[in-house]
C-alpha positions in Angstrom: 0.0 0.0 0.0 1.1 3.6 -0.7 0.6 5.5 2.6 -0.8 9.0 2.1 -1.6 11.0 5.2 -3.6 9.2 7.9 -5.9 7.4 5.5 -4.0 4.1 5.5 -4.1 3.5 9.3 -7.6 1.9 9.5 -7.1 -0.3 6.4 -3.7 -1.5 7.7 -5.1 -2.3 11.2 -8.0 -4.2 9.6 -5.7 -6.2 7.3 -3.3 -7.0 10.2 -6.1 -8.1 12.4 -7.1 -10.6 9.7 -3.6 -12.1 9.4 -2.4 -10.2 6.3 1.0 -8.7 6.0 1.0 -5.0 5.3 3.9 -3.4 3.4 4.5 0.2 2.3 5.6 1.7 -0.9 7.3 5.2 -0.7 5.2 7.6 -2.8 8.3 9.0 -4.4 9.5 5.5 -5.4 6.1 4.7 -7.0 6.2 8.0 -8.9 9.8 7.3 -10.2 8.9 3.8 -11.2 5.8 5.0 -13.1 8.0 7.3 -15.1 10.4 4.3 -15.9 7.5 2.1 -17.1 5.9 4.3 -19.7 8.1 7.5 -19.7 5.0 9.5 -18.5 5.0 11.1 -15.1 1.2 11.5 -15.0 -0.4 10.0 -12.0 -3.7 8.1 -12.3 -5.6 5.4 -10.4 -5.3 2.8 -13.2 -1.5 2.9 -13.2 -0.8 3.0 -9.5 -1.9 -0.6 -8.6 0.1 -2.1 -11.4 3.2 -0.1 -10.4 2.8 -1.0 -6.7 2.3 -4.7 -7.5 5.4 -4.7 -9.6 7.5 -3.1 -6.8 6.1 -5.7 -4.3 7.1 -8.6 -6.6 10.6 -7.1 -6.9 10.8 -6.9 -3.1 11.1 -3.1 -3.1 8.9 -2.3 0.0 9.2 -1.7 3.7 7.3 -2.9 6.7 5.4 -0.2 8.6 5.9 0.3 12.3 2.4 0.3 13.8 2.6 0.5 17.6 -0.1 -1.0 19.7 -1.6 -0.2 23.1 0.3 2.4 25.2 2.9 2.9 22.5 0.2 3.9 20.0 -1.1 6.4 22.6 2.4 7.8 23.2 3.0 8.2 19.5 -0.4 10.1 19.1 0.3 12.4 22.0 3.8 13.1 20.7 2.3 14.0 17.3 -0.2 16.3 18.9 2.5 18.0 20.9 4.6 18.5 17.7 1.6 20.1 15.9 0.8 22.3 18.9 4.5 23.5 19.0 4.5 24.3 15.3 1.2 26.3 15.7 2.7 28.2 18.6 5.8 29.1 16.6 3.5 30.4 13.8 1.5 32.6 16.2 4.7 34.0 17.8 6.2 34.8 14.4 2.9 36.6 13.4 3.0 38.5 16.6 6.6 39.5 16.1 5.8 40.6 12.6 2.9 42.7 13.8 5.0 44.5 16.4 7.8 45.2 13.9 5.3 46.7 11.4 2.9 48.6 13.7 4.6 49.1 17.0 8.4 48.9 16.3 9.5 50.5 19.6 7.4 48.2 21.7 10.1 45.6 22.3 12.7 48.2 23.1 10.5 49.8 25.8 8.9 46.6 27.1 11.1 43.5 27.5 8.2 41.1 28.1 5.0 41.0 26.2 3.3 39.3 29.2 4.2 42.1 31.6 1.2 43.9 33.1 2.2 47.3 31.8 2.7 45.9 28.3 -0.7 44.3 28.3 -2.4 47.5 29.7 -0.8 49.5 26.9 -1.9 47.1 24.2 -5.4 47.0 25.7 -5.5 50.9 25.5 -3.9 51.3 22.1 -3.7 48.1 20.1 -2.8 49.8 16.9 -0.8 53.0 17.8 0.4 53.9 14.4 -3.2 54.2 13.1 -4.4 56.0 16.2 -1.6 58.6 16.0 -1.6 59.2 12.2 1.3 57.0 11.2 0.9 55.0 8.0 -1.1 51.9 8.3 -2.0 49.1 5.9 -4.6 51.2 4.1 -2.4 54.3 3.8 0.2 54.8 1.0 3.8 54.4 2.1 5.7 57.6 3.1 8.0 59.3 0.7 11.3 57.5 0.1 14.2 59.2 2.0 16.7 57.1 0.2 17.7 55.3 3.4 15.4 52.3 2.8 13.3 53.2 6.0 10.2 55.1 6.7 11.9 57.8 8.7 14.6 60.3 7.9 18.2 59.2 8.0 18.7 61.5 11.0 16.3 59.4 13.1 18.2 56.5 14.6 15.3 55.5 16.8 11.7 56.6 16.3 9.3 56.8 19.2 5.6 57.3 18.6 3.9 60.2 20.4 1.9 57.7 22.5 5.1 56.1 23.9 6.6 59.6 24.5 3.6 60.5 26.6 3.7 57.1 28.4 7.5 57.4 29.1 7.3 60.9 30.5 4.4 60.1 32.7 6.2 57.3 34.5 
């Protein structure tokens, strides 16, 4: 069988429960073998079984590892943890992108996003560049100063008026 996604699990478990031996074909090997047979890389359901059967008769297959019991549960929990970690990284990268575009001085002023003062500031002004007249997504970009940044070359560090008010009120 050619494993694709999670669709093969139930069929393989059923076949093993009825005493049949389940073997895998790598999808890339099946594709390459199809190209060798008729010099055509197109994939269709009529060619696949013939190609897979040919690879099995040649002994070009592998046995899948299908854990049972507690080992199956551990594998599933580990897969869920890996997916959750990947999702968390995506969200953190989106947040970092948002801050660098709309609130570039935030990380310089506040070291920790989870700090109470940082959360209060974000609750009060979640989009400071739009609230204080700085260019947002819907506004055209500012004139090019030749330095490759939105501010004049003399500005080494730009602070929005909102943060100036906040910093001087502390």
